[in-house]
Every structure is written in C-alpha cells, then in structure tokens.
N, C-alpha and C positions, 0 to 999 in steps of 0.2 A: 420898384423892388430891384435893386442892383444885382446883376449876376456875379457870382463869386467863383473864381477859378482857383485850383490848387497852386497855380503859379503866381497868384496875387501876393504882393508884399503886405503882410498883415499890419504893419505899422501905419498904413494909410488911414487917416482919420475918418474917411468917408466910406470905409468898407462896410460898416453896419449903420443902418438908419435907426431912428427912434423906435420904430415898431419891432425891429429885430431885437433891440435891447430890452424892450418891455416883454417880449416873448421869453427871452432868456431869464429875465428876473422872475417871471411867473413860474417857469419850470424849476428855478432854484428853490422856490417855495413849495411847489406841488409837482414834483418831477413826473408823476404818472397821471396827472389830470388830463381828462379828455379834451379834445379840441372843441367839442360842443359846449362843455361847461366853461371853458376859458373865453370863448368868443364874445359873450355879452359883457364880460368884465373888461376885456381889452378893446372892445368896439371894433372887432375885425371878424369877418366871416370864418367859420371853422375850416373851410377848404383852403382859405388863404393862410391860416395859421399852419396847417399841415404842409402846404407848399413851402412856406418860409422855413419851417423846421427841416424839411427834406433838403433844402438848399444849404442850410447851415451845417447840418450833420454830414452831408456828402462831401462838403468842402473841408471837413475836419475842424470847423470853427467852434462848434458846440456839440456836446454829446452827453448822454446820461450814463454815468458811471455807477456801479454797484459795489460796495465794499462792506467788510465786516470788522473794521478796526474797533477793538475794545468791546466786542460782543461776546456772547457765549460760544460762538463758533471759533473765534480767534482772540482770546482774552489777553494774550501776551503781546505787548508792543515793545520793540527795541529800536534804538537808533544806533546805527553802526557806522563809525568813521573809518574810511578805507584809504590807505596809502598804496599807490601802485607805481610801477615803472611807467614813466611818461611815454616811453616809446610803445607801450602796450595798452595805453589807457583806453583807446576806442575798442580794442578787443575785450578788455576787462568789462567795459560798460555793456557791450553786447551780451557777454556771457552772464553777467549778474542780472541783466534785465530779463533773461529767460527763466530765472528762478521764481516760481510762483509765490513764495513767501516774501520776496522783495517787492513790496507794493509800490514804493516810490524811490526814485534815484535822482539825486541832485548832484550836479558837477560844480564843485566849489572853487573859490579863488583864494582860499586861506590855507590853514595848516593841513587840513584833510584834502585829498583829491576828490573824494566822493562821500556823500552822506546818504545812507540807505535808511528807509523806514521799513522795518520788517514786522510782519504780523504772523503769529504762530498759534496753533491750537493748544499748545502746552509748553511749559519750560523744557520738558524732556525732549519734545520734538525739536525745539529750537536748538538745544545743546547737542543732541545726538545726530540731527540731520541737517538743519539749515546752516548752522555755523560751520560745520566741517565742509559743506558744499561751497560756501562762500570762500573759505580759506583755501580750498583746493584750486580755485581759479588761477590759472597761470598769469603771472605778472603782478599779483597782489603781494605787497611787502609787509603790511601790518594792518591789523584791524583792532579797533577799540569799541567796546559795546557798553551802552548804557540802556537802562530800562525805564519805560514810562511808568511812573507811580500813579499818575492821573492825567487824563487828557481833558483840560479845562475848555479849550476852544479848538475845534477842527474846521477844516475848510468847507464843510457842509453848510456853515452859517454865512459864508461869504456871498455877497450879492452885488450885482451891478447898480443897484439903487435907481432903477428907472421908473418904477411904479409909484403912484400916489399912495399915501397912507390908506385911503379907502380901498384902492385896488388891492393893496397888500392884504388888508383884512379879508376881503372877499375871496382872494385866492387861497389864503390860509385855511378858510373853511372847507376847501376841497381836499385838504390833506390833514384830517384829524390825527392828533398825536396820541390816540389811545394805545395803551400798552398792557400786556399781561405778564405777570411774574410767575405764572404757573409753568408746569413742565412743557417744554416745547416738543411738538411732534417732529418726527424725522422728515427732513426736507431733502428731496432728491438733489444730489450734487449736479445732475444734468440740468435741472430747472435753474439752479443758481448760476451755472455757467452760461445758460441761454440768456439770463437776465444781465450777466456781466458783459455780454457782447452787445446788448441793446436793452437798456433799462426801461424802455417804453414798449417792449414787445408785449403783445396781449397774451392772455392765457390761451386763447384759441390758436394763435400762431405758434406758441411754444409746444402746445399739445400736438399740433399737427406735425411739427418738426421732430418731436421725440417719440411719436407713436403712443402717447399717453392720452387718457381721457381728459377733456377740458375741465370738468368739475374738479378732478383731482389736482390738476395744475393750479386752477384758480384758488382752491383751498390751501395749497402749499404756499403760494405767493402771499396770500393773506396772513397765514400763520407766521411766515418769515418776518413780515412787517409787524404784526401784532406782538410777537415775542422779541422784537428788536434784534433779530439775527442778522439783518442786513440793513444798510443805509443807502439811500439813493441820493445821487448828487448830480446836478446839472453843471458840467464843467464848461469852461470857455478858454479858447486859445489865449495865452497870456498877452501876446502882442496886440490883440484887439481890445483888451480890457481897459486900456488907458493907464495901466499900472505894470509896465514891462520889467520892473526891477524886483527880483526876489532877494530880500534882506533877511539874514538869519543872525540871531543873538544866542550865545551861550552865557548864561548869567547865574548868579548866586544870590539867593535871598534867605532871610531867616525862616525857619520852619513855620512860624506863625503868620508869615506874610504872603504865602502862596495864593490864598483866596483873594486877598486885596489886590495883588498884582493881576490875577486873572480877570477880576472884574474891571480893572482899569484898562487892561489890554483889549478886552472885548469891545470897549467903546471907541477904540482908535480905528479909523477907517483903514482897510487893507489887511486886517489881521487874518492870518490863515492858520496859525497854530500857536497854542500856548500849552505847554506840557510840563508837568513836574517830572523830574528824572532823577535817577541815580547817577553816580559818576563824579568827575572833577567839578562839574557844575550841577545845579539842581533845577534849572529851568531852561527850556528851549523855546524860543519864540521865532516865528516866521511871519513876515509881512510882504505884501505886494505893494510896491510904491511907484509913484510917477517918475521919480528920478533918484539918483544916489544922494542928491542934496537933501532929501527928506530924512535921511538916517539920523542926524542930530536932533531933528524935531521929535521923532518917535522916542529916542533915548530920553529927551527932556520930559516928555509926557509920562513915561514910565517912572522916571526918577522922581517927578513931582508926586506921583501916587505912592511910591515906595522908596523913600529917600535912602534906605539901607541897601538897595539893589547894587550889585557890583557886576558890571559887564566884563566878563573874562575875555570874551572874544566876539567880534562881529565879522560877518562874511557876506559876500554877494555871490549868489549862485550864478555861474556862467550860463548854465543851461539845465533844464529839467528833461531828463531822458525818459522817465516813466513816472506816471502819476496814478495812484490807486489802480494799478494793473494795466493801464493803457500806455502803449509805447507812443512817444511824441516825437515830432519832427521839428523843423525850423519854426521858430516863433511860438512854440508850444502847441502846434497844430497836431491833432490826433491823426495817427497814421492808419488807423482802422484795425490794428493788431491789438488784441487784448489777451493777457495771460492771467486768467482767474486763479485764485489760490485754492479753490475747493476741489478736493479729490474724492475718489470713490471710498 
C-alpha cells in the first residue's frame, strides 16, 4: 500500500493501486457501508479497508460528499454563467466559493469565465438572496442565469468501474434504494452539516459532537435518506481518475428528444451531468474525458442518438474550484474545507 502525500503529483498513474480503486468504486455504490460488510466482497480485511480509506481521505484523494440537489430541501437548481474582470478573477472565485448556495464552481475556457451550479430552497430565496449576493461580488461584470427543468444524470452515478459485475451486485445490496413519499420529519441542520463534513460519520460520533442522543441522530439520518432529502456521493480527485479533462456542452434539442438524449448520454463513459434547462440552449452536458481529443467522439455518439441535436457551444473547464460544497485544490484534491448549504 503506497503512502500518499499532499505533495504528490496526482497525474502519476501509480498513485492508486487496484485495491484503492475497488474501495472507491464500492463506496460510490454504497457510501456508508461498513468496513465489515465490504470486507468479504472486496476480499480485504476490514481494518485494511479502514486504513486505506483513512489514507485516501487524509490526502484529499477521495471523500464522501453529501448534497441535496433536486431534493425537497433544495428543489431549485440554477446554472449561472459569470463574466468577471480578469485581474480580479481569483478574488471573485474565493468570494463566490464562500456562498453556501453555490454548490459547484467551474473555471471555464470559453465565453463565460465561471460556471456556477446553484441550489436553493425556493425561487424566492434564489431571487431575493442568492442572486443579489452573487451580483454584489466585486469584479463581476455580468451574470446570466438558466434553470434546470430536469436533472437526468448527475455525478452520483459516475464510478471508476473497478469492481466485477458480481461485486457490484453484492455491494448494491448494502445500499437499498427504498424511498418514502410521505411527509418528511424535521432534520436538524446541525446533523446535515456534520454529514457534509464527513459523509461516513457514524450516528454515535455525530451525537457525541452535537450533544444529541444517538437514537435521535440515527433516526434523523435514516429519515433524510428514506425521504430522499440528501444524496451521498464518493468523490475522487479528478487527476487520479484517469479522466482529467472536464468537457461541457451547451446544446439544443427538440422538446420531444430530451429523454432520448439523456438515455444515450447515460451510456457514454465519463458522463457527469445531463440536465434539461431554460435559456439560450435547453441541454447542459458535462463529461470527464481522458483527453481533449475525445470531444469529437462524444459529440458523434450524441449526434448518432439524436441527429437533431445542435451543439451551440463546447468548453473545457480549466479548473474546478468547488464541487458539491467541497473546496478543491490542485488536481481536484479536496482541501478539507466544506461549505454546506443548510442553515438554521
């Protein structure tokens, strides 16, 4: 098991071994599965799994993020294109990253300087609080907002594809997808914030840190999952993923073709986002690719599925500064700072 330092260059192919990748894949399927339950599936002792995960997470290579995009907690999702003074760009990035509703922030190489993914509790909150706060950041020259009408594919489904089909099936059984449509109980924002800082924290650890009873915390975590109020995602620093390029497309398709496009996009390796939107275009797609040379291949596959698609603009993200609340450093490595969206 190779040691990993925060000074290591993440593009080195040997930085993760097969057992690291299998562990990450397993946690992408079942983010809160116990080491004991994963051990027989992965063929590794539970203490070894715990040690591996501690090594990866402390180095900022992998982490469990918790978000509420598209849930009853934050049902409004907007994509905001930002133009800013280039001399103030880093300052603008720092200030925007501190806004809780700005879940993700991409630095773009095309028409926009920045692309924000914003998640809000209501349209009123977005228009009365979030947008004015964004617009007030010194150095911003223009913002343009579009709204997600449907999130077809999100990065929760992206995996490193390191497990066998049988291992995938067994791990999936550790994360049943049962859901309740009934009224959701109140979940303490403190519990949600604790989970945002570490999605694998146990109920007992959270209860001890917050001074709450363990059964109450356990019940609230289960309720949040059962009612679909939060999603857990095992993230990986992009530069160790083998797909260091983030490609984005702003496209237009006929209203009747959105589902067809989404089904086709979901089958293309590297898909991170497929969303129907309002605005100048009506589809936003994001992929992680091995190289820029793969851009035409993806466009060809999407065009083969939906010949009427029109790619209005494609872009390469120069850097991802924030991803579902986590501030990122070089190579997409987690810095350890999390800015959760949930308030009192």
